[in-house]
Backbone as numpy.savetxt, mean C-alpha at the origin, in Angstrom:
# Nx Ny Nz CAx CAy CAz Cx Cy Cz
20.03 -35.47 22.51 19.28 -34.64 22.53 18.93 -33.97 24.09
18.32 -32.60 24.22 18.21 -32.18 25.38 16.82 -32.81 26.03
16.57 -32.56 27.39 15.60 -33.21 27.70 15.08 -31.97 28.37
13.53 -32.32 28.10 12.34 -31.41 28.21 12.73 -30.40 29.48
12.79 -30.57 30.93 13.27 -29.61 31.98 14.80 -28.90 31.33
15.57 -29.31 30.40 16.74 -28.73 30.28 16.16 -27.66 28.72
15.58 -28.03 27.84 14.94 -27.53 27.31 14.06 -26.05 27.97
13.11 -26.33 28.95 12.09 -25.30 29.77 13.17 -24.18 30.18
14.52 -24.60 30.39 15.78 -23.72 31.04 16.13 -22.89 30.42
15.85 -23.49 29.24 16.48 -22.69 27.91 15.76 -21.23 27.55
14.61 -22.25 27.59 13.16 -21.40 26.88 13.39 -20.24 28.00
13.24 -20.34 29.47 13.23 -19.21 30.29 14.03 -18.02 30.36
15.35 -18.76 29.65 16.69 -18.08 29.93 16.17 -17.04 28.45
16.04 -17.46 27.25 15.92 -16.47 25.93 14.50 -15.52 26.66
13.31 -16.15 27.37 12.44 -15.19 26.82 12.84 -13.78 28.55
13.35 -14.31 29.49 13.77 -13.55 30.32 15.32 -12.65 29.91
15.58 -12.76 28.73 17.31 -12.14 29.14 18.19 -12.78 30.11
18.10 -14.08 30.55 19.36 -14.20 31.46 20.36 -15.02 30.41
21.47 -14.26 30.50 22.35 -14.82 29.38 23.31 -15.59 29.82
23.69 -15.23 31.64 24.15 -16.08 32.34 23.87 -17.87 32.30
22.79 -17.78 32.85 21.96 -19.55 32.07 22.21 -19.96 31.21
21.88 -19.16 29.92 22.59 -19.76 28.77 24.13 -20.09 28.53
24.20 -19.38 29.02 25.90 -19.53 28.48 26.35 -20.63 29.30
25.61 -21.33 30.49 26.05 -22.05 31.29 25.40 -23.61 30.98
24.12 -23.72 30.31 23.54 -24.52 29.67 24.32 -25.39 28.21
24.55 -24.00 27.52 25.68 -24.54 25.69 27.01 -24.66 27.07
27.29 -24.52 27.88 28.89 -25.08 28.55 28.84 -26.13 28.67
27.35 -26.71 29.29 27.52 -28.34 29.35 26.83 -29.16 27.89
26.45 -28.01 27.62 25.99 -29.17 26.29 26.11 -28.10 24.46
27.75 -28.17 24.20 27.99 -26.89 22.98 27.10 -27.55 21.81
25.68 -28.41 21.55 24.99 -28.66 20.54 23.78 -28.20 21.09
23.54 -27.91 22.12 22.43 -27.63 22.74 21.27 -26.06 21.62
22.17 -25.64 21.39 21.71 -24.33 20.67 21.08 -24.71 19.36
22.31 -25.30 18.50 22.00 -25.76 17.47 20.60 -27.26 17.39
20.15 -27.65 17.73 19.42 -28.31 18.22 17.97 -28.53 18.52
18.30 -28.12 19.46 16.58 -27.67 20.03 15.90 -26.55 19.25
14.38 -27.23 19.75 13.61 -26.92 18.86 12.38 -26.79 19.56
11.30 -25.40 19.60 10.70 -24.72 20.66 9.13 -25.34 20.09
7.83 -25.23 20.03 6.25 -24.67 19.44 6.67 -24.33 18.87
5.68 -24.67 17.40 5.72 -24.09 16.21 7.27 -24.30 15.46
8.00 -24.88 15.58 9.46 -25.22 15.47 9.98 -24.38 15.22
10.06 -23.37 16.22 10.87 -22.37 16.67 12.24 -22.57 16.98
13.52 -22.07 16.74 14.46 -21.85 17.75 14.92 -21.11 18.53
15.71 -21.13 19.04 16.04 -20.16 20.36 16.47 -18.64 20.05
16.36 -18.31 18.26 16.81 -17.23 18.02 14.84 -16.71 18.11
14.25 -17.39 17.15 12.92 -17.00 17.54 12.62 -16.55 18.72
12.45 -17.28 19.80 11.98 -16.81 20.97 12.60 -15.50 21.64
13.69 -15.50 21.54 14.79 -14.24 21.68 14.31 -13.19 21.50
13.76 -13.50 19.81 13.09 -11.85 19.30 11.69 -12.07 19.23
10.76 -12.80 20.42 9.47 -12.72 20.52 8.86 -12.02 21.09
10.44 -12.22 22.51 10.58 -11.12 23.96 11.40 -10.23 23.92
11.96 -9.96 22.55 12.98 -8.73 22.60 14.33 -9.02 23.81
14.13 -9.96 23.06 15.80 -10.15 24.63 17.25 -9.64 23.42
17.89 -8.71 23.44 18.81 -8.21 22.59 19.76 -8.79 22.75
20.28 -9.12 24.23 21.50 -10.22 24.78 21.17 -10.99 24.46
20.21 -12.25 24.53 20.55 -13.04 24.11 20.03 -13.55 22.64
19.77 -12.58 21.83 20.29 -12.33 20.07 21.28 -12.28 19.97
22.09 -11.40 20.45 23.61 -11.10 20.61 24.32 -12.19 20.76
24.24 -12.79 21.69 24.74 -14.45 22.45 24.61 -15.36 21.86
23.39 -15.67 21.01 23.10 -17.00 19.86 23.48 -16.46 18.55
23.79 -15.82 17.93 24.43 -15.67 16.83 25.74 -15.33 16.58
26.46 -15.22 18.13 28.24 -15.63 18.15 28.37 -17.06 18.32
27.06 -17.78 18.49 27.50 -19.39 18.14 27.39 -19.95 17.01
25.25 -19.27 16.81 25.03 -19.65 15.40 24.80 -19.09 14.49
25.55 -18.28 13.51 24.54 -17.21 12.95 23.30 -17.93 12.26
23.66 -19.14 12.18 23.02 -19.58 10.45 20.93 -19.65 11.27
21.23 -19.89 12.32 19.50 -19.65 12.69 18.76 -18.61 12.58
19.26 -17.23 12.07 18.66 -16.03 11.36 18.35 -16.50 10.40
18.48 -17.50 9.53 17.34 -18.30 8.22 16.78 -19.01 8.37
16.27 -19.55 9.48 15.96 -20.51 9.31 14.35 -20.33 10.11
13.31 -20.55 8.96 11.61 -20.30 9.82 11.21 -21.32 10.46
10.26 -20.77 11.15 9.50 -22.02 11.87 8.24 -22.71 11.12
7.04 -23.03 11.69 6.30 -23.86 10.83 5.69 -22.82 10.00
4.89 -21.58 10.37 4.67 -20.95 9.70 5.29 -19.56 8.85
6.29 -20.62 8.65 6.94 -19.77 7.47 7.93 -18.49 8.14
8.00 -18.11 9.08 8.45 -17.00 9.91 10.09 -16.77 10.13
10.92 -16.23 9.84 12.55 -15.63 10.04 12.18 -15.77 11.62
13.32 -15.08 12.25 13.31 -14.42 13.32 13.18 -13.08 13.06
13.23 -12.39 11.94 12.98 -11.29 11.37 11.58 -10.50 11.36
10.84 -11.87 10.97 9.90 -11.25 10.68 8.94 -11.42 12.24
9.59 -12.27 13.01 8.70 -12.08 14.72 9.45 -10.84 15.08
10.60 -9.91 14.70 11.51 -8.89 15.48 10.46 -7.92 14.88
9.89 -8.12 13.65 9.27 -6.84 12.95 8.27 -6.98 13.55
7.33 -8.12 13.73 6.20 -8.42 14.04 5.87 -7.98 15.85
6.96 -7.27 16.74 6.87 -7.39 17.80 7.24 -5.82 18.02
7.58 -5.20 16.59 8.53 -3.73 16.63 9.61 -3.42 17.63
10.11 -4.44 17.22 11.56 -4.19 18.30 12.60 -3.93 17.15
13.00 -2.61 17.20 14.01 -1.84 16.50 15.66 -2.63 16.70
16.01 -3.14 17.82 16.95 -3.08 17.97 17.39 -4.58 17.65
16.44 -5.66 17.68 16.86 -6.88 17.59 16.69 -6.83 15.74
15.83 -5.63 15.27 15.48 -6.18 13.85 16.83 -5.91 13.23
17.69 -4.73 13.66 18.84 -4.06 13.23 19.84 -5.50 13.14
20.11 -5.77 14.36 21.01 -7.15 14.69 20.52 -8.35 13.40
19.62 -8.99 13.33 19.29 -9.70 12.24 19.49 -9.57 11.08
19.24 -8.08 10.51 19.28 -7.33 9.46 21.09 -8.02 9.03
21.66 -7.49 10.30 23.26 -7.23 9.89 23.78 -8.96 9.61
23.49 -9.87 9.84 23.87 -10.95 9.89 22.97 -11.83 8.61
21.67 -11.54 8.43 20.65 -11.87 7.19 19.89 -11.28 6.45
20.38 -10.20 5.92 19.56 -8.97 5.24 18.48 -9.46 3.90
19.08 -10.66 3.58 18.24 -11.40 2.92 16.99 -11.45 3.62
16.61 -11.97 4.08 15.12 -12.25 4.86 14.39 -11.03 4.94
14.53 -9.34 4.44 13.50 -9.01 3.86 12.39 -9.29 3.14
13.24 -10.53 2.12 12.31 -10.79 1.18 11.48 -12.23 1.32
11.91 -12.85 2.58 11.15 -13.95 2.55 10.00 -14.04 2.56
9.24 -14.61 2.65 7.27 -14.75 2.96 7.51 -16.12 4.26
5.98 -15.18 4.81 5.39 -16.23 5.46 4.24 -17.61 5.21
3.64 -17.75 6.13 2.21 -18.47 4.97 1.50 -17.73 4.96
1.43 -16.29 5.05 0.38 -15.37 4.57 0.63 -14.60 3.18
1.91 -14.71 3.15 2.54 -14.11 1.73 3.34 -13.14 1.73
3.82 -12.90 3.38 3.90 -11.48 3.70 5.63 -11.58 3.72
6.84 -10.34 3.58 7.58 -10.31 4.28 7.81 -9.48 5.27
8.95 -9.42 5.89 8.87 -8.21 7.07 8.38 -6.96 6.48
8.73 -6.34 5.61 7.96 -5.06 5.06 6.60 -5.02 5.73
5.90 -6.10 4.49 4.76 -5.67 4.88 3.84 -6.15 6.39
4.63 -6.57 7.03 4.21 -6.83 8.70 4.71 -5.39 9.20
5.52 -5.23 9.29 5.47 -3.75 9.72 4.63 -2.78 9.96
4.48 -2.78 8.04 3.67 -1.70 7.47 1.84 -2.11 7.71
1.26 -2.98 8.01 0.45 -3.42 8.61 -0.15 -3.25 10.47
1.24 -3.36 11.15 1.58 -3.19 11.97 1.23 -1.81 12.73
2.05 -0.85 12.06 1.81 0.59 12.16 3.23 0.97 12.97
4.15 -0.27 12.77 6.05 -0.37 13.22 6.59 0.90 12.54
6.62 2.10 12.84 7.06 2.75 11.49 8.51 3.35 11.12
9.06 3.15 12.65 10.52 3.29 13.01 10.96 2.30 12.29
10.76 1.07 12.85 11.36 -0.15 12.02 10.81 -0.45 10.56
9.98 0.28 10.20 9.62 0.15 8.59 10.55 1.16 7.89
11.02 2.31 8.42 11.80 3.24 7.99 13.11 2.48 8.05
13.38 1.72 8.68 14.98 0.46 8.96 14.84 0.27 7.98
13.76 -1.40 7.58 14.20 -1.83 6.82 13.87 -1.44 5.45
13.39 0.15 5.16 13.64 0.65 3.83 14.76 0.75 3.70
15.56 1.65 4.54 16.91 2.08 3.87 17.86 0.81 3.83
17.50 -0.21 4.59 18.33 -1.71 3.36 18.13 -1.66 1.93
16.33 -1.74 1.84 16.41 -2.10 0.42 14.77 -1.79 0.27
14.40 -1.22 -0.94 13.11 -0.63 -0.99 12.37 -1.65 -2.04
13.36 -3.33 -2.48 12.18 -3.48 -3.51 11.71 -4.49 -2.71
11.88 -5.28 -1.36 10.64 -5.67 -0.58 9.24 -5.34 -0.65
9.56 -4.09 -0.85 8.39 -3.00 -0.08 7.49 -3.17 -1.39
7.89 -3.54 -2.86 7.14 -2.84 -3.96 6.40 -4.38 -4.08
6.80 -5.61 -3.33 5.99 -7.10 -3.25 5.08 -7.16 -3.30
3.44 -7.94 -3.79 2.27 -7.70 -3.55 2.01 -8.62 -2.44
0.73 -8.78 -2.03 0.28 -9.91 -1.53 -1.00 -9.95 -2.03
-1.79 -10.85 -1.21 -2.93 -11.55 -1.55 -3.89 -10.36 -2.21
-4.54 -11.08 -3.04 -4.97 -9.72 -3.84 -4.93 -8.90 -4.87
-3.22 -8.90 -4.90 -2.04 -7.73 -5.43 -2.43 -6.51 -4.69
-2.55 -6.91 -3.65 -2.54 -5.90 -2.43 -1.22 -5.34 -2.54
-0.99 -4.25 -2.40 0.46 -3.66 -1.96 0.43 -3.37 -0.39
1.84 -2.81 0.23 2.20 -2.39 1.24 1.28 -1.36 1.81
1.11 -0.90 0.69 0.43 0.65 1.09 -1.55 0.36 0.82
-1.33 -0.63 0.52 -2.71 -0.99 0.31 -3.53 -1.93 1.82
-2.61 -2.33 2.74 -2.33 -2.84 3.56 -2.42 -2.17 4.92
-1.35 -0.34 4.51 -1.78 0.44 5.85 -3.21 0.87 5.78
-3.65 0.97 4.71 -5.07 1.79 5.00 -6.41 0.86 5.24
-5.66 -0.80 4.88 -6.87 -1.54 5.20 -6.70 -1.93 6.72
-5.56 -1.00 7.64 -4.92 -1.45 9.15 -5.47 0.02 9.55
-5.85 0.87 9.15 -5.72 1.99 9.46 -4.16 2.91 9.84
-3.08 2.46 8.78 -1.87 2.88 9.69 -1.80 4.27 9.16
-2.18 4.80 9.20 -1.50 6.26 9.02 -0.08 7.07 8.58
0.99 6.47 9.82 1.94 6.80 9.75 3.04 5.51 9.06
2.59 4.69 9.08 3.55 4.07 7.79 3.26 4.11 6.52
1.75 4.70 5.95 1.62 4.74 5.21 2.14 5.74 4.22
2.48 7.06 5.21 3.10 8.77 4.81 4.91 7.78 4.71
5.24 6.97 5.43 6.38 6.63 5.37 6.38 5.83 3.80
5.64 5.28 3.32 6.07 4.39 2.39 5.15 5.16 1.06
4.76 6.25 1.15 4.05 7.01 0.43 5.46 7.78 -0.44
6.16 8.60 0.52 7.35 9.03 0.26 8.59 8.69 -0.27
8.48 7.22 0.06 9.80 6.21 -0.67 8.95 5.52 -1.93
7.67 5.32 -1.92 7.26 4.43 -3.24 6.31 5.34 -4.09
7.00 6.88 -4.65 5.42 7.93 -5.17 4.86 7.12 -6.13
5.52 6.18 -6.98 4.97 5.41 -8.08 4.34 4.52 -7.61
4.09 3.95 -6.82 3.42 3.02 -6.09 1.89 3.09 -5.41
2.24 4.64 -5.21 0.65 4.96 -4.75 -0.90 4.75 -5.70
-0.08 4.86 -6.71 -1.39 4.73 -7.78 -2.04 4.07 -8.12
-1.50 2.35 -7.29 -0.96 0.63 -7.65 -2.76 0.69 -7.77
-2.84 -0.46 -8.29 -4.66 -0.29 -8.33 -4.26 -2.61 -7.32
-5.56 -2.84 -6.79 -5.47 -4.33 -6.17 -6.16 -5.32 -7.65
-6.21 -6.23 -7.58 -6.47 -7.09 -8.18 -8.10 -6.86 -8.92
-8.87 -6.16 -8.22 -10.42 -5.47 -8.06 -10.07 -3.90 -8.71
-9.19 -3.63 -9.04 -9.01 -2.59 -9.32 -9.30 -1.17 -8.45
-8.96 -1.59 -7.45 -8.82 -0.50 -5.90 -7.16 0.77 -5.79
-8.14 1.70 -5.45 -6.78 2.32 -5.35 -6.63 2.67 -4.00
-5.69 3.35 -3.39 -5.74 4.04 -2.37 -7.30 4.40 -1.06
-7.23 5.28 -2.59 -8.87 5.96 -1.56 -9.91 5.61 -2.19
-10.20 3.99 -3.06 -10.51 3.80 -2.93 -11.43 2.47 -1.48
-10.21 2.09 -1.18 -10.30 1.48 0.03 -10.63 1.92 1.10
-9.46 3.31 1.26 -9.93 4.33 2.52 -11.58 4.48 3.01
-12.01 4.94 1.64 -13.53 5.37 1.40 -14.30 4.05 1.77
-14.15 2.75 1.43 -14.45 1.52 1.78 -14.57 1.03 2.98
-13.03 1.45 3.62 -13.35 1.07 5.26 -13.33 2.44 6.02
-14.14 3.59 5.59 -14.49 4.90 6.06 -13.48 5.24 7.49
-12.09 5.74 6.48 -10.87 5.65 6.90 -10.78 6.94 6.70
-11.15 8.20 7.49 -11.57 9.53 7.13 -10.06 10.47 7.41
-9.57 9.84 8.20 -7.81 10.61 8.12 -7.02 10.42 7.17
-6.79 8.84 6.73 -6.35 8.61 5.52 -6.95 9.47 3.85
-8.15 9.72 3.92 -8.94 9.98 2.85 -8.70 11.78 2.93
-8.59 12.01 3.86 -8.09 13.74 3.86 -6.21 13.43 3.36
-5.47 12.64 3.66 -4.31 12.96 3.51 -4.07 12.77 2.13
-4.69 11.14 1.75 -4.48 10.85 -0.25 -4.97 12.22 -0.90
-6.24 12.55 -0.57 -6.70 13.76 -1.09 -5.38 15.29 -1.14
-5.22 15.52 0.33 -4.65 16.31 0.29 -2.54 16.50 -0.06
-2.01 15.01 -0.70 -0.79 14.54 -1.17 -0.97 14.90 -2.32
-1.69 15.25 -3.34 -1.57 15.41 -4.56 -0.91 13.85 -5.15
-0.44 12.89 -4.89 0.07 12.30 -5.48 -0.73 10.55 -6.05
-1.96 11.41 -5.99 -2.81 9.58 -6.09 -3.66 9.91 -7.25
-4.02 9.50 -8.37 -4.85 9.84 -9.27 -6.59 9.87 -9.15
-7.05 10.90 -8.68 -8.45 11.20 -7.74 -9.48 10.73 -8.29
-9.34 10.55 -9.66 -10.43 9.66 -11.00 -10.70 9.09 -10.84
-9.59 7.93 -10.25 -9.56 7.08 -11.08 -10.78 5.96 -10.69
-10.75 4.54 -11.32 -12.23 4.15 -11.10 -11.36 2.65 -11.14
-12.69 1.53 -10.53 -12.08 0.41 -9.81 -12.21 -0.60 -10.81
-11.97 -1.63 -11.17 -12.75 -2.61 -12.05 -14.74 -2.80 -12.59
-14.98 -2.24 -11.65 -16.55 -1.62 -11.92 -16.86 -0.93 -12.46
-16.13 0.43 -12.58 -16.19 1.67 -13.38 -16.67 2.93 -12.26
-16.06 2.59 -10.89 -16.94 3.40 -10.08 -15.73 4.27 -8.78
-15.81 5.15 -9.09 -14.93 6.23 -8.30 -14.98 6.33 -6.99
-14.39 6.82 -6.12 -14.09 7.10 -4.89 -15.83 7.09 -4.45
-15.71 8.28 -5.32 -16.94 9.14 -4.65 -18.64 8.41 -5.01
-18.18 7.63 -5.63 -19.27 6.32 -6.10 -19.29 5.63 -4.55
-18.38 5.15 -4.58 -18.78 4.04 -3.41 -18.39 4.77 -2.21
-18.77 5.96 -1.67 -19.13 6.80 -0.90 -20.70 6.89 -0.72
-21.21 6.81 -1.85 -22.44 7.35 -2.33 -23.36 5.97 -1.99
-22.73 4.78 -1.91 -22.85 3.88 -1.93 -23.32 2.94 -0.33
-22.69 3.27 0.60 -22.40 3.51 1.95 -23.32 4.18 2.58
-23.28 3.43 3.93 -24.13 4.39 4.89 -24.19 5.36 5.10
-25.16 6.01 5.41 -24.90 7.66 5.67 -25.23 8.24 6.75
-25.42 7.70 7.67 -25.82 7.87 9.18 -24.11 7.26 10.24
-22.85 7.98 8.95 -21.65 7.45 10.64 -21.77 8.65 10.59
-20.86 8.75 11.57 -19.94 10.47 11.93 -19.12 11.13 10.55
-18.80 10.59 9.83 -17.82 11.01 8.91 -17.98 11.07 7.25
-19.33 10.51 7.41 -19.94 10.59 6.38 -19.61 12.24 5.31
-20.17 13.26 6.37 -20.11 14.75 5.62 -19.45 14.92 5.29
-18.01 14.57 6.47 -16.76 15.39 5.90 -15.95 15.10 5.17
-16.43 13.26 4.73 -15.34 12.59 3.72 -16.55 13.13 2.49
-17.18 13.42 2.60 -18.48 13.99 1.42 -17.80 15.49 0.85
-17.10 16.11 1.44 -16.68 17.75 1.61 -15.74 17.23 0.88
-14.43 16.47 1.32 -13.51 16.48 0.81 -13.32 15.74 -0.57
-13.98 14.91 -1.04 -14.21 14.09 -2.06 -14.57 15.08 -2.95
-15.56 16.45 -2.67 -16.53 16.78 -4.09 -15.73 17.92 -4.03
-14.23 18.36 -3.84 -13.46 18.70 -3.79 -12.49 18.65 -5.30
-12.81 17.11 -5.31 -11.81 16.33 -6.30 -12.89 16.03 -7.55
-14.09 16.07 -7.38 -15.07 16.17 -8.09 -16.11 16.74 -7.95
-15.72 18.39 -8.43 -16.78 19.32 -8.22 -18.14 18.85 -9.16
-19.13 19.40 -7.78 -20.43 19.35 -8.08 -20.91 20.00 -9.06
-20.51 21.35 -9.65 -21.40 21.73 -10.39 -21.32 21.38 -12.13
-19.81 20.69 -11.97 -19.68 20.17 -13.10 -20.47 18.83 -13.21
-20.63 17.95 -12.22 -21.23 16.93 -12.27 -22.90 17.34 -12.53
-23.42 17.92 -11.78 -24.67 18.77 -12.16 -25.26 18.62 -13.43
-23.87 19.69 -14.16 -24.88 20.53 -15.35 -24.06 19.37 -16.69
-23.50 18.87 -16.32 -22.71 17.67 -18.01 -24.02 17.41 -18.24
-25.00 17.08 -18.21 -26.27 16.90 -19.17 -26.58 18.17 -19.89
-26.81 19.48 -19.30 -26.86 20.59 -19.82 -25.71 20.96 -21.15
-24.83 20.91 -20.01 -23.58 21.22 -21.04 -23.24 20.53 -22.63
-23.74 19.11 -22.50 -24.12 18.33 -23.54 -25.14 18.95 -24.69
-26.02 18.98 -24.27 -26.91 19.61 -24.92 -27.07 20.98 -25.85
-26.05 21.92 -25.25 -25.76 23.01 -25.36 -24.83 22.67 -26.86
-23.64 21.82 -26.06 -22.49 21.45 -27.04 -23.09 20.90 -28.18
-24.64 20.57 -28.57 -25.18 19.41 -29.80 -25.68 20.98 -30.20
-26.21 21.86 -30.07 -26.82 22.72 -30.53 -25.42 23.95 -31.27
-24.41 23.71 -30.46 -23.33 25.17 -31.05 -22.98 23.86 -31.98
-22.25 22.89 -32.06 -22.26 21.76 -33.45 -23.10 22.10 -34.34
-24.59 21.73 -34.45 -25.17 21.65 -35.33 -25.10 23.46 -35.81
-25.16 24.08 -34.86 -24.96 26.04 -35.58 -23.67 26.05 -36.06
-22.96 25.47 -36.21 -21.76 25.63 -36.85 -21.45 24.77 -38.08
-22.44 23.99 -38.10 -22.42 22.98 -39.36 -22.56 23.51 -40.48
-24.11 24.64 -39.91 -25.55 25.08 -40.41 -24.27 25.78 -41.32
-23.54 26.69 -40.58 -22.75 28.28 -40.88 -21.77 27.63 -41.92
-21.17 26.69 -41.89 -19.83 25.89 -42.76 -20.95 25.57 -43.96
-21.82 25.02 -44.19 -22.96 24.86 -44.91 -23.17 25.81 -46.19
-23.54 27.28 -45.34 -24.03 28.14 -45.83 -23.35 29.00 -46.72
-21.49 29.16 -45.75 -21.01 29.85 -46.27 -20.04 28.84 -47.69
-20.04 27.94 -47.50 -19.50 27.13 -49.00 -20.48 26.77 -49.86
-21.44 27.19 -49.71 -23.13 27.40 -50.94 -23.15 28.62 -51.34
-22.94 29.80 -50.15 -23.37 31.49 -50.99 -22.39 31.99 -51.86
-21.55 31.37 -51.89 -20.42 32.30 -52.78 -20.63 32.24 -54.09
-21.12 30.21 -54.53 -21.40 29.81 -55.62 -22.88 30.64 -56.10
-23.43 30.73 -54.95 -25.26 31.53 -55.37 -24.89 32.65 -55.58
-23.65 33.76 -55.27 -23.84 34.58 -55.70 -22.83 35.47 -56.81
-22.21 34.91 -57.46 -21.56 34.52 -58.59 -22.65 34.11 -59.80
-23.54 33.49 -59.21 -24.63 32.99 -60.48 -25.26 34.49 -60.91
-25.89 35.04 -59.49 -26.65 35.87 -59.63 -26.04 37.26 -60.48
-24.33 37.46 -60.38 -23.73 38.26 -60.46 -23.38 38.31 -62.36
-23.64 36.98 -62.29 -23.65 36.39 -64.23 -24.74 36.72 -64.58
-25.78 36.44 -64.05 -27.30 36.94 -64.66 -27.25 38.13 -64.89
-26.86 39.24 -63.86 -26.87 40.49 -63.88 -26.27 41.26 -64.98
-25.03 40.43 -65.37 -24.51 41.17 -66.36 -25.11 40.60 -68.09
-25.46 40.01 -67.82 -25.89 39.09 -69.15 -27.14 40.12 -69.71
-27.98 40.34 -68.49 -29.31 40.86 -69.22 -28.72 42.45 -69.47
-27.56 43.17 -68.78 -26.99 44.11 -69.15 -26.47 44.54 -70.50
-25.87 43.30 -70.89 -25.55 42.96 -72.34 -26.50 43.27 -73.27
-27.40 42.43 -72.93 -28.65 42.36 -73.80 -28.90 43.66 -73.96
-29.07 44.03 -73.26 -30.14 45.64 -73.40 -29.02 46.10 -74.22
């Protein structure tokens, strides 16, 4: 078992990218990397990923590639940590060794794709999606998708990537029936509202579990925000105001038309019989004369 002093040297070497010191320590104790554990039950690969030290990652993977499949006390793999830091090179290297880690969830129920989407690491996200699209379809807390996470955390760049790759998931609702547009309006995300409306890939008239549209949510929100008027203008292009205002009148007019049509149909049905009766009586009178 490594002493505290040796563990400290190993930690410093991993965090600073000191490959020489790492090699010297491993030469003294070949089993050092396999058994050492840092706070939160993290191994040396977790530490190297956290500090973005690709050279240390390469060296550790040569010695023990199985460390890429070990999670810490928060159920985070080295890939989770690399993605969280937005480090593309470390992410690529770990994916080569353990691509299945894209599916693994941490103690928050998130896989690396969810983390990349939430943190706005769009280059790393694109790399993950290139490997496998299916982890991006996995849902998290309360049925939210990776796209919901983008909106919730105001990450429009990762949202655009997911919309392009997962078009059929754009209209998905969470457990509250909230679409991306509902959530964007509720979160006062003007840029995302504009993007979603202009993308023409969402169901703009969708209602949530309480029967409310995105426009309903906007009207219920505080109107003193600087984005309110512009957001209302954008949404009114989706929900034409003239139709909304005149719908009751249109309904009344429709009822009048329905009554007139029914009356005319009744008259057409009855009138021929009345006419024939009059003609019969006319011929009978002439014959009697």
